[in-house]
C-alpha positions in Angstrom: 75.4 157.8 -355.8 73.8 158.5 -352.6 73.6 155.1 -351.7 77.3 154.2 -352.5 78.1 158.0 -350.5 76.2 156.2 -347.3 78.4 153.4 -347.0 81.6 155.2 -346.6 80.3 156.2 -342.5 79.3 151.8 -342.5 81.4 150.5 -339.9 83.8 148.3 -341.6 84.2 144.5 -340.6 87.0 142.1 -339.5 86.3 140.2 -342.3 85.5 140.8 -346.7 82.4 139.7 -347.6 81.7 138.0 -351.7 78.6 140.0 -350.6 77.0 136.3 -351.3 75.6 134.9 -347.9 76.1 131.4 -349.2 80.0 131.7 -350.4 80.6 133.5 -347.0 79.0 130.9 -345.3 81.4 128.5 -346.6 83.9 130.4 -346.6 83.7 131.1 -342.5 82.0 134.1 -343.0 84.4 136.0 -345.3 88.1 136.7 -345.6 89.3 137.8 -342.7 90.7 141.3 -342.9 94.6 141.3 -343.7 94.8 137.8 -344.7 97.0 137.2 -347.9 94.9 134.7 -350.0 95.5 132.0 -352.9 93.3 131.5 -355.2 94.4 128.5 -357.3 92.4 126.5 -360.1 92.6 125.6 -363.5 91.6 127.7 -366.5 87.8 128.3 -366.9 86.8 127.3 -362.8 86.0 130.6 -361.4 89.1 132.3 -360.2 88.6 135.8 -361.7 84.5 135.5 -360.9 85.3 134.6 -357.4 88.1 137.6 -357.2 85.5 139.8 -358.7 82.3 138.7 -356.5 84.9 139.4 -353.8 85.9 142.6 -355.3 82.3 143.6 -355.1 81.2 142.8 -352.0 84.7 144.8 -350.5 83.2 147.9 -352.5 79.6 146.8 -350.6 81.7 147.6 -347.2 82.8 151.0 -348.1 86.4 149.9 -348.6 88.9 150.7 -351.2 90.1 148.9 -354.2 92.6 148.1 -356.4 93.1 145.1 -358.7 95.7 144.3 -360.9 95.0 142.7 -364.0 96.1 140.8 -366.8 92.5 139.1 -367.3 91.0 142.7 -368.7 91.4 145.8 -370.3 88.8 148.3 -368.7 86.0 148.6 -370.7 86.0 144.6 -370.9 86.0 144.4 -367.2 83.2 146.5 -366.7 81.3 144.9 -369.2 82.2 141.4 -367.1 81.4 142.9 -364.0 78.0 144.1 -365.9 77.1 141.0 -367.3 77.6 139.0 -363.5 75.6 142.3 -361.7 77.9 143.8 -360.2 78.0 147.5 -361.5 81.0 149.6 -360.6 81.1 151.9 -362.2 79.7 154.3 -359.9 82.7 153.3 -357.5 85.6 153.5 -360.6 83.7 157.1 -361.2 84.1 158.0 -357.3 87.9 156.6 -357.7 86.8 154.0 -354.6 88.2 151.6 -357.6 91.3 151.5 -359.6 91.8 149.3 -362.0 96.1 148.4 -363.2 96.8 146.2 -365.9 99.8 144.3 -365.5 102.2 144.0 -369.1 103.6 140.5 -367.7 104.0 139.4 -371.6 105.5 142.9 -373.0 109.2 142.2 -373.0 110.6 146.0 -371.8 108.6 145.2 -368.4 110.1 141.9 -367.3 108.2 140.2 -364.8 110.6 141.2 -361.7 109.8 144.6 -362.3 106.4 144.0 -362.7 106.1 142.1 -359.2 108.0 144.8 -357.0 106.1 147.4 -358.8 103.1 145.4 -357.8 104.1 145.3 -353.9 105.4 148.9 -353.8 102.3 150.3 -355.2 100.4 148.2 -352.3 102.7 149.5 -350.0 102.1 153.6 -351.6 98.4 153.2 -352.2 95.8 154.1 -349.7 93.4 151.5 -349.7 92.1 148.3 -347.6 91.8 145.5 -350.9 94.0 144.5 -353.5 93.5 141.9 -356.4 95.9 140.7 -358.4 94.3 138.5 -361.2 95.9 136.6 -362.0 99.6 136.3 -361.6 99.6 133.2 -364.3 97.3 135.5 -366.5 99.0 136.2 -370.0 102.6 136.1 -368.8 102.2 132.5 -367.3 105.3 131.3 -369.6 107.6 134.1 -368.8 106.6 134.1 -364.9 107.8 130.9 -364.9 111.0 131.8 -367.5 112.1 135.2 -365.9 111.4 134.6 -362.2 113.5 132.0 -359.9 111.6 130.4 -357.0 113.8 132.5 -354.5 112.2 135.9 -356.0 108.4 133.9 -356.0 108.6 132.6 -353.0 110.3 136.4 -351.7 107.6 138.2 -353.3 105.2 136.4 -351.0 106.8 137.2 -348.6 106.5 140.6 -349.1 103.0 140.7 -349.5 102.7 139.5 -346.6 104.4 142.4 -344.5 101.5 144.5 -346.8 99.1 142.2 -344.9 100.4 142.8 -341.7 99.7 146.7 -342.5 96.2 145.9 -342.2 95.5 145.4 -345.7 93.8 142.3 -347.4 95.7 140.9 -350.6 94.2 137.9 -353.0 96.3 136.4 -355.1 95.2 134.9 -358.6 97.2 131.7 -360.4 96.7 129.7 -362.4 97.1 125.8 -360.9 99.1 124.5 -364.1 101.7 126.6 -363.7 103.6 125.8 -361.0 105.0 121.7 -359.2 103.3 119.9 -356.3 105.8 121.2 -354.3 106.1 124.5 -355.6 102.2 125.5 -354.3 102.9 123.5 -350.7 105.2 126.5 -350.6 102.9 129.2 -351.5 99.9 127.9 -349.7 101.9 127.8 -346.7 102.6 131.5 -346.7 99.1 132.3 -347.4 96.6 132.6 -344.4 93.9 131.9 -347.2 93.4 129.1 -349.7 90.7 128.8 -352.0 90.6 125.8 -354.8 88.7 126.2 -357.9 88.0 122.8 -360.2 85.9 122.2 -363.0 84.0 119.0 -362.5 81.1 117.3 -364.4 77.9 116.4 -363.4 75.3 114.6 -365.8 75.6 116.2 -369.1 77.0 119.4 -367.9 79.9 121.0 -366.4 79.8 122.8 -363.0 82.5 125.4 -361.0 83.6 124.1 -357.5 85.5 125.8 -355.1 86.8 124.0 -352.3 87.6 126.3 -349.4 91.0 124.5 -348.0 92.2 127.0 -345.0 90.7 130.3 -344.0 93.3 131.3 -341.3 91.7 133.2 -338.6 88.2 132.5 -339.8 85.0 133.8 -337.7 83.0 130.6 -337.9 83.4 127.3 -338.9 84.8 127.2 -343.0 83.0 125.1 -345.2 84.3 122.3 -347.5 83.1 122.4 -350.9 80.3 125.0 -352.9 79.3 124.0 -356.7 78.1 127.3 -358.7 77.2 128.0 -362.3 77.4 131.5 -363.5 74.4 132.6 -365.4 75.3 136.0 -367.9 72.7 139.1 -366.1 72.8 137.3 -362.7 76.0 136.2 -361.9 76.9 132.9 -359.3 74.3 130.8 -359.0 75.5 128.4 -355.9 74.0 124.5 -356.8 73.2 122.3 -353.7 76.3 119.7 -353.6 73.8 116.6 -353.3 72.5 117.8 -356.5 76.4 118.3 -357.9 77.5 114.9 -357.0 74.6 113.2 -358.3 
């Protein structure tokens, strides 16, 4: 607890770190504060792992974090973070991390209402870093069925206004939910575009992060980083040369 309390006085940097030096380097130092980030990829490619790593990095830097989730319940989120060696229990107890489930799949909560509630709460809550994981999670079909293209674009435009207030927002989506034309439009609205996929290396599958864009990065961004996730350890970087072997 004392260590966490001391971090409140630590000077906040201009980027949000993942807490992993190698990944930060590939991202040009981290996610610039005030950025809108699109994190996209197939199921099982590590989107939630990376989003949780960013959550950890933001907390370690003294930021207040809000996570909107369709992927976890409160207990499952805590268990998942502990399995990544990222124990956030103290941050939750201190109120530095807030978790809000998004009921996208419930008929009494239309998707448009959920998106509006998320955007309005981002403006209202006294937090610095927001993660939406994920827009296409449990309610992917509802999102596509109930939300027309202009409404979804409008949601991202409103998130840009939130970022103009100095807040940093990460939105996670399954790339299968959109056609290429829609993905291009969403990418253009975002300051950072992180794409995750699964690749076969020999007889094993590895996760690959492609840093497609980080606008305003402090350093030159890297192209790709391959990683695996080990229980009790978390993200383990795999050398690119080995990943391509």
